[in-house]
C-alpha positions in Angstrom: -34.6 8.0 105.4 -31.7 10.5 105.3 -29.9 11.8 102.3 -26.8 9.6 103.2 -29.0 6.5 103.5 -30.6 7.2 100.1 -27.2 7.6 98.4 -25.9 4.5 100.1 -28.9 2.4 99.1 -28.7 3.7 95.5 -25.0 2.8 95.3 -25.5 -0.7 96.7 -28.3 -1.4 94.2 -26.1 -0.1 91.3 -23.3 -2.4 92.5 -25.8 -5.3 92.4 -26.7 -4.3 88.8 -23.1 -4.4 87.8 -22.6 -7.8 89.5 -25.7 -9.2 87.6 -24.2 -7.9 84.4 -20.9 -9.7 85.1 -22.8 -12.9 85.7 -24.8 -12.5 82.5 -21.7 -11.7 80.5 -19.9 -14.8 81.8 -22.7 -16.9 80.3 -22.1 -15.5 76.8 -19.9 -18.1 75.1 -16.7 -17.1 73.5 -14.5 -19.6 71.6 -12.9 -20.7 74.8 -14.2 -23.3 77.2 -15.0 -22.6 80.8 -16.7 -24.8 83.3 -19.4 -22.3 84.3 -20.9 -22.8 80.8 -22.7 -25.9 81.9 -23.9 -24.5 85.3 -27.5 -23.8 84.2 -28.0 -27.3 82.6 -30.0 -29.6 84.9 -30.3 -33.4 84.7 -32.9 -35.8 86.2 -31.2 -37.4 89.2 -33.6 -40.0 90.7 -36.6 -37.8 90.0 -35.0 -34.5 91.1 -33.6 -31.9 88.6 -30.0 -31.2 89.6 -27.3 -29.0 88.1 -24.7 -31.0 86.2 -22.0 -29.8 88.6 -23.8 -31.6 91.5 -23.8 -35.0 89.8 -20.4 -34.9 88.1 -16.9 -33.3 88.1 -16.7 -30.6 85.5 -13.2 -29.8 84.5 -11.3 -28.2 81.6 -9.5 -30.8 79.5 -7.9 -28.0 77.4 -8.7 -24.5 76.2 -11.4 -25.7 73.9 -12.7 -28.8 75.7 -14.7 -29.3 78.9 -14.5 -32.7 80.6 -17.6 -34.0 82.5 -17.1 -37.1 84.7 -20.4 -38.3 86.3 -19.9 -39.8 89.8 -22.3 -42.7 88.9 -21.8 -44.7 85.7 -25.5 -44.8 84.8 -25.6 -41.0 84.9 -23.2 -40.6 81.9 -25.9 -41.0 79.2 -28.4 -38.7 81.1 -25.7 -36.0 81.4 -24.6 -36.4 77.8 -28.2 -36.1 76.6 -28.9 -33.0 78.8 -25.8 -31.2 77.3 -26.7 -32.2 73.7 -30.3 -30.9 74.2 -29.3 -27.7 75.9 -29.5 -24.3 74.1 -25.7 -24.1 73.8 -25.4 -26.0 70.6 -22.7 -28.4 72.0 -22.0 -31.9 70.8 -20.6 -34.0 73.7 -18.8 -37.3 73.1 -18.4 -40.2 75.6 -15.1 -41.8 76.2 -15.5 -44.4 78.9 -16.5 -42.5 82.1 -15.5 -39.1 80.7 -17.8 -37.0 78.5 -15.7 -34.6 76.4 -17.5 -31.4 75.3 -15.6 -29.7 72.6 -16.3 -26.0 71.9 -17.0 -25.3 68.3 -15.1 -22.4 66.8 -17.3 -19.4 66.4 -18.1 -18.2 62.9 -17.9 -14.5 62.1 -21.7 -14.2 61.9 -22.1 -16.0 65.3 -19.6 -13.6 66.8 -21.6 -10.6 65.5 -24.8 -12.1 67.0 -23.0 -12.6 70.3 -21.8 -9.0 70.3 -25.4 -7.9 69.8 -26.5 -10.0 72.8 -23.7 -8.4 74.9 -24.7 -4.9 73.8 -28.3 -5.8 74.7 -27.2 -6.9 78.2 -25.3 -3.7 78.6 -28.3 -1.6 77.6 -30.4 -3.4 80.1 -27.8 -2.7 82.9 -27.7 1.0 81.9 -31.5 1.2 82.0 -31.4 -0.4 85.5 -28.8 2.1 86.7 -30.8 5.1 85.3 -34.0 3.8 87.0 -32.1 3.6 90.3 -31.0 7.2 89.8 -34.6 8.2 89.1 -35.8 6.4 92.3 -33.1 8.1 94.4 -33.9 11.5 93.0 -37.6 10.9 93.8 -36.8 9.9 97.3 -34.7 13.1 97.7 -37.6 15.2 96.4 -39.9 13.5 98.9 -37.5 14.5 101.7 -37.7 18.2 100.6 -41.6 17.9 100.5 -41.5 16.4 104.0 -39.3 19.3 105.1 -36.6 16.9 106.2 -34.0 18.4 103.9 -33.4 21.8 102.2 -33.5 22.3 98.4 -29.8 23.0 98.5 -29.1 19.7 100.1 -31.3 18.0 97.6 -29.5 19.6 94.7 -26.1 18.6 96.1 -27.3 15.1 96.7 -28.8 14.8 93.2 -25.4 16.0 91.7 -23.7 13.2 93.7 -26.2 10.6 92.6 -25.6 11.8 89.0 -21.9 11.4 89.4 -22.4 7.9 90.8 -24.7 7.1 87.8 -22.0 8.3 85.4 -19.4 6.2 87.1 -21.5 3.0 86.9 -22.5 3.6 83.3 -18.8 4.0 82.4 -18.1 0.7 84.2 -20.9 -1.0 82.2 -19.4 0.4 79.0 -16.0 -0.9 80.0 -17.3 -4.4 80.7 -19.2 -4.5 77.4 -16.1 -3.4 75.5 -13.9 -6.1 77.2 -16.5 -8.8 76.4 -16.8 -7.6 72.8 -13.0 -7.7 72.4 -13.0 -11.2 73.9 -15.7 -12.4 71.5 -14.1 -10.9 68.4 -10.6 -12.2 69.2 -10.2 -15.2 67.0 
């Protein structure tokens, strides 16, 4: 592996870490409704566990309400029960074929708890980025040991990896700050 390949691999892994953080942050519920909130909830569909969005249309009724319309009438109760029993603390209500899922307003205490969760996710992402830096630096040291690169090249490459690490950690901080502001906005 060359120095260029090591840096490229490190950067790609850091990008994946950032993308994973984005996905995790999207799951943290703010006061607003969004259809992705129900993606991880599964229902029993003829003996197979399926995500809700594969047995029903999931739409936004308004800013604080998700509408779920099962494709089959008999699935309505199953879907409603799955949403009610999920870890989201939601209380769906049936209206004919449509299941309305109102988002409860967040209390100040719940907002603080969510901010702690978001900060925890951010710390996890930073640790992952730092571990990738450590791995890349170790690979660079191995190149020097194998006499495939000089110590000067290694030092330069380590500086570049450090700059990359700083850039990704700043991006993690930025995402955390945005999510925190979104959660605290009433």
